[in-house]
N, C-alpha and C positions, 0 to 999 in steps of 0.2 A: 168455295174458290179463292185463290191467294187475293191478297190486297194486288192493287197495280204495282208494276215493279219499281223495286224501292231504287232511289236513288241519293249518293251521298251529294251532300250540300256542303262546298267548302268555301271559307272567309275568302282565301286569297281569289277565288272567282268572283267575286263580287261586283255587281253591275249596278247603276244607278235605276230606277224603274223609266221604262220607254213613256210612259203613261202617266199621269197624277190626274187624281179626283179632289177638286177641290171645294164641292160641297154634294151631298147626297141628300134624297129626302126617301125616306121608309114609310110605306104604310101596310101594316100587319092586320089581317082579318084572322082572328083567333078563333080556331076549330080546334081541338086536341089531335085529331086525326087527320086533317085536312087545312092546316094554315097557308092563307094564301100571303105573299110576300110580294110588294110591289116595291121595286128599288128605281128612282130617278135619280141617276148620276151625271154631273158636269165632267165632263173628261176632256183633256188635252194634252198633245204629244208634247214630249218634252225635247223632240229633236226638230229636223227639218223636213225630213221624209217619214213619212208616216209608214210603220211594220205593222203585222197583224196583233193585234190586241190579245193577250192571253189572261184570261180570269180563272181564279180559283174557284172550285165547286167541287161538293160533294154531299153525295146522297140527296140530291136535288131531282124536285122534277120540273122541266123546262115546262112551261106555259107557252110563254110568247117572248118575243125581243124584238126591239124598235131602235132606229136611229133618228133623232130628229123629228118624231113621230110616223117615221113609215115602217111598216113592219119587216124584218128582213124574211128573206125567203132560205130554206135549208143549204143555197148552194154559196149563201154568203157568210155562213159560220158552220164552224164543225164541233163536234161533242167526243173527247176522248175523256177517258178516265180522269177524273180530277180535275178537267179543263173545259173551258168552251172559248174557242179562237174566235174570233171576227177577224175575217180573212182582210177587207180591204177596209178601215174604217177612216173617216176624215181627219184632219188635223186637229179640229177641235169639235164638239159635238155634245148634244144630250142624249144618253143611254138609259132607253127603260128595259127592264128586264123585270119577268113576273114569274115566281117559281112558287111550287107546292112541296110543304114538310108535312111530316108526322110527328109532332111534340110527343105524343102518347107513347107511340113506338121506337123511340130515340136513348137507347139504353146506355150510350155513348156517356153520355153527361156532359156533351160538347154541344155548340151550337144553341137552338133554343129546344127544351124538353120539360118535361113536366115532371114535379116532385110534391107528394101528398095533395093532388089535386090542381096544384098552381104553375104557370108558365113562369119559367127561369131560362138565363142563359149562362152559358161560360164560354168566353170567346178566344181567351190566351190558350195554347199560342195561335192555333189556327183553327179556331171553332166557327169564327164568322162564315167560313166557305161552305160550310152546311146549314145556312139560313139562305144565302143568295148568291150568287156568280159576284165575285170581287176581286180586285188588286188586292189580296189579303198578305200584304206584308208590312211592316212598322214604318216603312221610310213613304207612306201614301199615306197624308193626313189630310182629312176632310173634315169639313163643317155638317155636322148632323141633324136633320129635324124628322122626328119620326111620329107619326100618328098612329096610334093603337086604338083598333077596333073591337070591342067584345060582349058578350052575353053581360049585363049588368046584374043580375042576380049572382052568376055564377063566378063572376069574375068583378067585383066591384073596384079594385084599386089598380088601377094601371101605371105603370111606372117605367121610366126610360131615365137616360143620361141629361143633364142640364137643367134648364128652368122651364117648368109647365106653364105654358102662355095661353093654351085653352083645352076646354074640356065640354062636354053637353052629351044630351039624350040622341038617339039615334031610334029609327023606327024597329020594330020586332023586338023589343026588350032590350035593342045594343044599346051603347053608349061610346063614346071615345074621348081620348085624350091626346094630347098635342105637346110634344116635349123638343126643346130646341137649345142645343149645346153651341157657344158661342165659340168655343175653343176649338181648331182643329187637333184632331185626334186620328190615331189610328184604328183600323177596326177591330184590333183585340180587345179595344178598351169599350166597346159597345155594350151595351145593358139592357135589359127588358124583363119586369118582373110584372104578373098579372094573378089575381085570385083574391079570396079572403083572408085578411089578414085581420090581425089585432095588432094595436102599435101604441108607440109612448111616443111624444113629441117634446121639445126644449128650443132652446134658441141661444145663438151664442152671437156675440158684438165683437167684430173683428177692431185691431187698432184704428183702420181707418174709417171706420163707422157704419160697416156693410151688416145688417141685421140677416144672419144667418137662420133660416128653418131647419131642426132638424129632428129626424124622424126614424126610428126602428121598428121595424115590419117583422112580426113573428107569427107564428102558429096562434091559433084561438086558445086563449088559456095561458100563454106564457109570458104574456106583455110586463109582468114583475119582475119577471127574472132577467128579464133586458136593462132594468135600470144601471148596474156596476158597467154595463158597455157604455150606456150614454152617458155617465161619467168620464169615464175613460175617453171615450170622444171628446169631450169639452176640454179635460186635461192637455189632450193631445193637441188640441187647434191652439189653446195657450201657450204651451211649450214651443211648438214650431213659430209661433211667433218673437217670443222672446230669446230663444236660441239660434235660430237661422233667419230671422226676419221674414218669415215666408207666411202671410195671409191668404186664407180662403178666398176663393174668387166668383163663386156662384151664389145664388141668391138662398139656395136648399142643398142640403147634404142629408142622402138618405142612406138608409142600410136594410138589407133585407135577410134574412136567416133562412137558411133552405138545409132539410134533411140530407137530403140528396147531394152530395157535392165532393168530386174529386180530390178537391184542394182545401187549404184552411180557411181561404177568403180569397177577394179578388177586388183590385182597386178601381174599377170601373169609373171613370168621370162622375161624380156626384151620386152616384148610385152603386155603393160596395154593396157585392154580395157575399155572404159569408156561409162556412159551414156552420151549423146551428150550436155545435158545440162550441164555436168559439163565441157565443153572444150570450149565451144562457147561464145564469149563474146564481144561487144562491146558497146559503149554509146547509141548507138540508139535501140538495143535489150536487153541488160542486165542491172539489178539493182547491186547497190553496194554489194548487198549482194551475187548476183551471183558472181562477179569479188572474193569477199573474201571466196566464196566455192569454187571456182575453186582454188586459192592459195592454201586453205588448202586442199582439196581432191588430187590434185597433188603431193602436199609434202607426204600426207599420203602413198600414192600408191606406191612412189619411197620409202620414207624412209622404205617399205615392203619388200624390196630388202634385208635388213639384219634381220629386226625382223619381220621374217615370211615366208620368201624365203630361204635364206641361214641356219638362222634357223628356222625351222618349228615347228607343232606340233605333239607330238606323237600322240594324239588321238584327237578328237573335245570336248572332254572337257575341254582340252587345249585350247579353241578358245582366250580366253582373254589373254592367253601368249604372243599372236601376237597381236590380235585389241587393248586392252587396252593399252598395251607397245607402239603403233604404234599412238592411239588417243594422248597420252600424248606426243610424240615426236612431232607428228602435231600440238598440241596446244604450243608447247614451239617454234616451227618455225612461227607461226602464230603471237605469242606475240612478237617476234624479227622482225619481218617483219610490223608490226602495231601498235600499244598503248599498251604495257602490260597490264596495268591497266583496260582498256576496254576489252581488248581479256580476262582476267578474268572475267570478269562480266559475258560477252555474255556465255563464257563455262559453268558459273553456272546456270544462265538461261536456258539453254539448257539442264542441266543436270535435273536441279527441274521440268523443264515442260515434260520430258519426262521419266526418271529415277525414280524421287520418287513415280510418280504414278503408275509406275509398281510395286515397292516395296510394296505399301499398298494395292494392289489386288490381286485377285487369280492367277496373270499370276508371280508373285513375283518369284525369283530364285536367286541362289548365282551366285556370280561373274565367278564361275566355277561350274556348272549344276552338279548334282548327277546322272541324268538320263535323258532322252529326248526318243521321238519316231521318230520326223524329226528334223534333226538339226538345216534345214532351219528357224526353227520357233524361234530358240534360237539367231539369230542374231540380238541383243537386244541392248537399252541403258544400261542394269547392266552390259551386257559383253563389249560395248564398252564404254559408258562416266564412268561410276563406275570404271569399270577395268582401266581407265585413272588416276582417281583420286587416287588409290589404290597406283599406280606407285607413284604419287607425295606424298602421305604420305609417303610411304617407304622411299622418300629422306629427307623429313622434319625428320623423328625418326632418320635415321642413318647419317643424315649429307651429304653436297654436295660432300665432298672430299670422303667417304666412297663409296658414291652412284656412283660416274664418274668411282671409280676403280672397283667396282662392275659390272659396265657395260661394261669395256673393257675385265673383267674376262672371263663374259659370252660370250661375241663375242668369245674369243680366243680360249677358252674350250668346247663351244656347236656349232662352227661353224659344217656346214653339218650333223648335227644330227635332228633328231626329238626329242624335250624335253618337259619337263612338267614343270610346275609350279614351284615342288620342286627343280629343277633343275636351275631353275631361282635365287629362293630364297637364296641357297645355294651358289651362288657365292657373295652373299652380306654378309650371314652369315660370309665368310671368310674374306672379307674385312673390315666389322666392327666389327669384333672379338668377337661377340654374338649370341648366338641363337635367331631366329625369329620366332619359336613357334606359340607365340601368335598372332602376326601379319598373319600368315597363317589362321587365322579364318577371316579376311577380305575375303579370296576367297571362302571360305565354309560356309557362315552365311548368308542368305539372310535378306532383311530388312534395313530399315533408322534407325540408332541409333537417339533417341532422349534425348538430353541433356536438364539440367535444371540448373539455375547458381542461386547463391543466394551469397551476399557481405555483410561484417560485417567490419565495420571501428572503431578503437578505437582511438579516439582523443587523449588523453591523453598518451598512448603507442606508437604512430605514425606508428599503426600496421594495416593491413588489412587482413584480411580471405576472400577465395575465394571458396565458395562448390560447386564442379560442380559433377553432378550425370548423370547417362546414362541407359538409357532401349531400346530395341529394341522390337517392339510387334512380336507377334506369326505371321508366314509366312506360306502357305501350306507346309504341311511337316516337319516343325520346330517348336513346339511350345515353345521348350526351347530354352534359348538364354543364350549366354555366354556374360562377357564384353569385351569389343573390346581394343587394344592401341588407343587411337585417339590424335593424335596430337594437341595441344593449341597453336595458336600463341597470347600471350596476353599483351594488353599494356592499359595505365592507363591516362586519359587525365584530367584536371580542369571543372569546367563549363564554366570559361571563356577561355579554349582550352587551357590553358597552359600543356605541356606534364610533367606527373609525374613519377620521377623515384621511384623505391624500390629495395629492396633488397631479392630476392624468397632465402627461406628455403634453405640451404646447399650451396648457391651461395656467393663468398667472395665480388661480384662487385655488386653496385646498377645500375640497368639498368631501360633503357626506353622502352623496349620489353622483352619478355619472352618466350622461346621456352620449354612448357610444353608438359607432356603425361599424360592422364589420362586413367589408365590401369585397374582400377576397378570399379565396378557399381557406388562408392562414393569415392570422396576424397576431402580433403580441404588444398588448397595452401595458403601459409602464407608468407607474404612479410612484411620485418619489414623497418623504415625509412621511410615511405610514410608522405610527409608533410603537406596531405590535404585529406579530404575523395574525392576517386576517382572517375569516369566515367570507367569502365571496358570494354574492348572489349577483349571478349575471342576467338574470330572465324577471325582474320584478314587473310585479304587475301584468305577467306573461307578455312581453313587449314585442314577441315576434310568434307567429304560428310555427313551432319548432320543434324539436325532440332535443332532449340536453341528457348529455351525459358530463355530469360534474365530476364525478370522482370524488364525493364527499365521505367523510367517516360518519357512522351513526353518532358519534357523538358530536360532530360536529351538525349533523340534521337537527338532533334534539334541541342544539343551541338554536337554531334557527326557529324550529317551533316554539321556544321560551320566549325567545327577543328579539326576532327579525321586525321592523316597523313597518314593513309590506304585508298585508293580509294574506294576499296569494302565496307570497313566499313561505309564510306558516303553515297554510295548508299544504303549500305543495312538499315540504319536507314531510309531512307526516306521510301524504301519500307513496314518498318514494320511500321510505322506511318499509313499509306495508308492502311494496312492491318487491321490494328485497328479500322481505321473509315469504311472501307468497312464490315467489320466483326462485327459493331455494338460495339465493347469493348472501342471505344475512339472516339465518333461521335464529341466530342466538339473538337479536334484536325485540323477539317479541315483547318480552317482559317490558325491557324501555319503552317500547311504545303503548303499551298498555299504561303505565304510568304516565306517560306523557299526556294520553287521553283522557285520565285523571284529573290531570292539571286543567286541560281545556273544561272538563265540569266542575272546577272550580270557580271558572270565571265565565262560566257558560249565560250567566244572568248579563253581563256586558254587551253579549250579542249572541243569544239563543240562536240566529239563523247560522252564523257561522260557526259555532259549536258542533250544530246538528250536520254541517258539511263535512267537519272535522270527524265525527264518528264514524261516518261511512266508508270503508274501505272500499279501495277500488275495484270498480265492476269486473264482472267475470269477461266480458269482451274487452276491457283494456288489457286484461292478464293475456287474453288470447294474442292480441296485437302484440304483446312485448316480449313473449315467449320467443325462442327461437325455433322450438320444436313442440307447439302447444297439445298438450294433452286437455281437453275439455273437463273431462271426467277428473283427472289427477287435480287437474288447478281448482275447480269446484270442490274437492277434499279439503285442498289446501287450505283456502279461502274460510271455509267453513269451519275448521281446527283453529285457526287465527281467531275467527270471529267469536268462538266458542271460549279460547281463553281470555279475551279481552273482556269479554261479558262474566266470566267466573270473577274474574279479578275485581270489573265495576260494581257486580250484582247489586250490593248494597245501597249504591247510589244510583243505578239507574230505575230500579222500581217505584220509589216514589214519584221518579219525571212519567214514568209510565203509567203510573199511577192517577196523575194529577185530573182533578175535575174539569171538565169542559167550561170555557170562559163562556159566561152569558152578560149580556148580549152578545152574540159571534160579532167579530168586527172582520173585514177583507184586509185591513190594512197590516203594514209589515211588520210592526212588533207583535201583534196577537198573532199573526202567519208565522212568525220566528219561533214564537213559544210551540205553535204546534208542530211546528217542523223538529223541534227538540223532541218532543213529546214521540214523534214519529220514528226516530232515529233511535231513542231508547227502546221501541218494542222493535225496532229492526234487530238490534244487536241481542237482545233479550231472548229474541227466536231462536238463536243460536245453540241456546241451553236444552232445546228440544221440547218435546211434548208436555213434560213437567209444568210449564207455566200455562199451559191451556185454558185453564179455569180463568188465570189473570187476565188473558187475552179475551175471552169470552166476556167479563165483566168490563173490559173498556170498551168493547164493541156494543156489548146492552146499552152502556150507559151515555155514548156519542153522542153528543149535541150538535157535531159537523158533520159531512160527509169525508173529511180527512181524518179526521181518526176514525170511524167506522172503517175507512180502506186501509189505514195503517195497521189496525186490529185483526183486520181480515189476512192483510199480507203475512201479519206475522203468525196467524195462525196456519197458513199453509205453508211458511217456510219452516214453523217449528215441528211440522210432521204429525201435528196434533189432530186425534179423531173426530175433534170437535168441529172441523173445519167445513166440512158437509153440510151440518145443522146449520150452522151461522150463514152459509149460502144461501141454504132454503130459506131461511126468515127474512134474507137480503132480498130476493128475488121476490117472493110473496110481497112483500112491502113497496117493492119499486118496479113490479113488472110492467104498470101502465106508462112509465118512464122511459123512453129509446135510451137516452144518454146517459143515465145511471145502470141500465142494463147493459150498455156496452162495457162499462166498469167492471160488473158482474162478468163478463166474457173476460176482459182483460185480466183481470186477478187471478182467475183460473189458469189460463192459458200464459202466465207468467210464475206460476209458483214452480219453485225448483223441488216438486217431489218426485218419488221415484216413477210414478205413473202418469208424468205429464204428457207424453204422448199419446197415450190411450185416453187421460181427459179430453186433450184437443179432438181427439177424432170422433169421440161422443158430441162434442159441442158442436162440431160442423153438422152434424144431422139434429141438432136440438130444431126445435119448432120455430126458435125464436130468431135463428141464422138465416140470414136473407144475402145473397151473393149479389143482389140488385145494390146494398146499401153500403157504400164505400167505409162510415162508421163501423159497421158491425163485422165488414169483412178485416178492417185493421184491427180491431179490437180483438179479435181471434189470432189472426197471421201474425201481424207485427208485434204485439205481445208474445208472440209462441217463439218466431224467429229471432227477435232482436233483445226480447228482453228474459228470454230462458233459452240461453246458447247451450247449456248442457244437455238438454232434452232436443234442440234442433241439430245438433253435431252428434248425435246417439250414432256409436261405433257402426251401427245395422243400416245405417241410411234412413231408418225412418222418418225423421225429421226433412230431412231432405225431398224425401219421397210426398210427404204430406203438403210440402209449400209448393212444389211443383206442379202436383193434382189440383190443389185450389186455384194456381193461377191459371192452369189448361180450362177450368170452370167456368174462371171469370172474362178469358180472354175472347171469347165471341162476342159478347155483350158490352164489355168496357175494357178495350186492350190499354188505355192508358193505366189503370189500376191493374190489372194483370202484370204489365213490366216492372211498375215499381214493387209489386210484392216480391220480385225475384231479387232484388237489391243483397239480401243477407247472404246470398251466393257468393259475394265479392271477394270473399276470404277463403274459398274451398280449395286453391293449390298449397294454403300453409299448412296443410294439416295431412296427417299420416297417409300412404297409399290407400288403404281400404275405404277410409272417408274419402278421399279422392274418387276413386273408383265407385262410389255410389253417389257422390254429387255429380260426376262427369253422367252416369248414366241417367239421372234425374233431367239434366241440362239436356243430353242428345235425344232424350225421349221427347221434349218439346220442341227440339229443332227441327225434328223429324215428321213433324204434324205439318201435312201440307196447308191447313187452312189456318195456320198461325199467323197474326196481325203485324203488320209493320212494327208495333211499338215493341212486343214482346220479342219479336225474332230480333231484332238489334241487341236488346239485352241480353239474348241468349248468347249469341254471336259475340259478343265484345266480351261476355264472361267468359266463354269457352276459348276465346281465342289466346 
């Protein structure tokens, strides 16, 4: 049967809770198929007249319910789909509810479920209601005391939030542990883990002198692979103290790695639960990208202790308040740990790859959405990545000092509360001394602003006029758009690379860089004392999440590549030339681009990671978004033709880099990772020359001393069309078949390979014995790699790629709706293609829409995509 009737939740209809729960005591008697949960809550009415108390609950078997010790008869309450309604409660009372649940059969991977024979939870956003009946909303904050009882031999480790206050043995081979969290929190931050683990331990002493015991719990045999995560955790704690003056506030901080997990990680207070792919790493089994992701996500979840836990969201519309802000903090942490310019470029690439496409399609929504049916579907790049960019813009607009004072005011004023974006912005209005009403539009208006730039130079007067206009295209539900305040980081160089100063209108000082703001639909910025005609850069450091039509010549772009002091501008200039060639706007620029990339190789040793980014052309997905009438096959051919031309020109210089022996001993640090990234970029370019270098790639693969190099060689074998690809895959599989995370890479490298038989290979992998639709990592390794990293195959003209993804989502939806819904994200661009592809995509989506048993999650995604 269908889920209960789907309702739309609207921000405009928010009402405060009629009841609050100040304290809750939970007792779990753990059994795989019949866990009993006893919840004792202290409930109070927030108004003068008690109304019926409506509690959320899903997939629960109610055992008993009592108020102040008296059992309720069935005429005192009602059970409806998703609800328990207590009809006539007192103003203040003790509520006891006992439920029974079956973690072993919970395939949704929310609430309390089992993974690898161990108990674990995932309660964000609305998973706690699958544990017990509760006011499961983020503005109900309670202090939790949790007692866990279980068989000691089967589940020797019992973990929950807060500090452990008691533990001991019970009868019949069972034992217990009591965890108390002194900090009020919403139910989505509750966590419990129980089972057999291997663990590593360390300690951290806060600036205030608190001794914090650190633990990471993993599958038996994996503990040594958690060392890097532990190091990242300690660096995160120190960085947050130094940068944001935030100290940790409990006696213990634990992390548990889980194989079956729908998300990357979860910031539960004092007990973070992670997808094992973002905890386990060593040189043999993890790539440099894995190490970077572990560092970033460990930091992200730890930083949530203040931006998400101590200060949480009033409602789920405020999701960006914790996620966007924490993404910004995570990005700043990563930039301080590694190369700030390289990190900024990677952040921009991620934003463009994930969020710009979202903004340009039927799934576009504001950073703070105005409505939803299932909040799970709004854990998106817009909320996260664009939300982080909004914070970065706020800092640029009000200045570093006002921003830092605003953050401290926010922490002091809002600690222990469920807050809104208005509460957050209000703190910065005070420290900046001005209203930020216009800035709030960044939270409420969907879409990516498109900037156009035109410059006029008066040689006689030595003046330069820079005219900038903005336009945001209509998005679903928002046909009329307002101008946004857009910070512009503007600088000028001469054709020979000289830095050109100028005095902006209203400024008394000639500057080499100008901090400007575009507040209107169009504005002309005037500069005096400009001694020669400049090459302008208006978006240094990618100062705003916008697209930019700067109308520069190829010669001017080449000058930027060679001379601009801003690394982002140098990288973007090369990308812009490449886009012009690939989209047919400036095909004559190909030789000049190859020459410029050759100069990047000349100075690659100064920053190998930057050179590696420069060598990689815009991805096919980016080209599909930029083209007016995108043809995936034609753009793929165009991209391969340019790659081949560049590789032919630079072949003699790329081969020595690609053949560089592995560095030993392995270091995950930024410098060594940068050198490996340059080697991987060289292999990637050389693959464009075709199968002739297959033996070279095999030699690199066989000699690889790190997973980064092995995967780069495998990617090159696949992209080159070499007949040695399958033999290398077989050797890789035989070596790593016992390691699930590495076999995920084996699936992904094949699904992402742009070979002519990509769809046939994906279909075969779907029937492989190692493929498991119950494991999100394995599903993503196949489906996401195919649909997101192999757009040529996904957008096959005959619609086979669309049918493949839709069929996979259909298989997964009955047991994991959240995963199935997220799999459909690549359909967001379907209306941009030709009539034939649109017909196939529509047919695949309409087939799903016609299924009577489709979940709420997936149905909302399908209906929004079709709308």
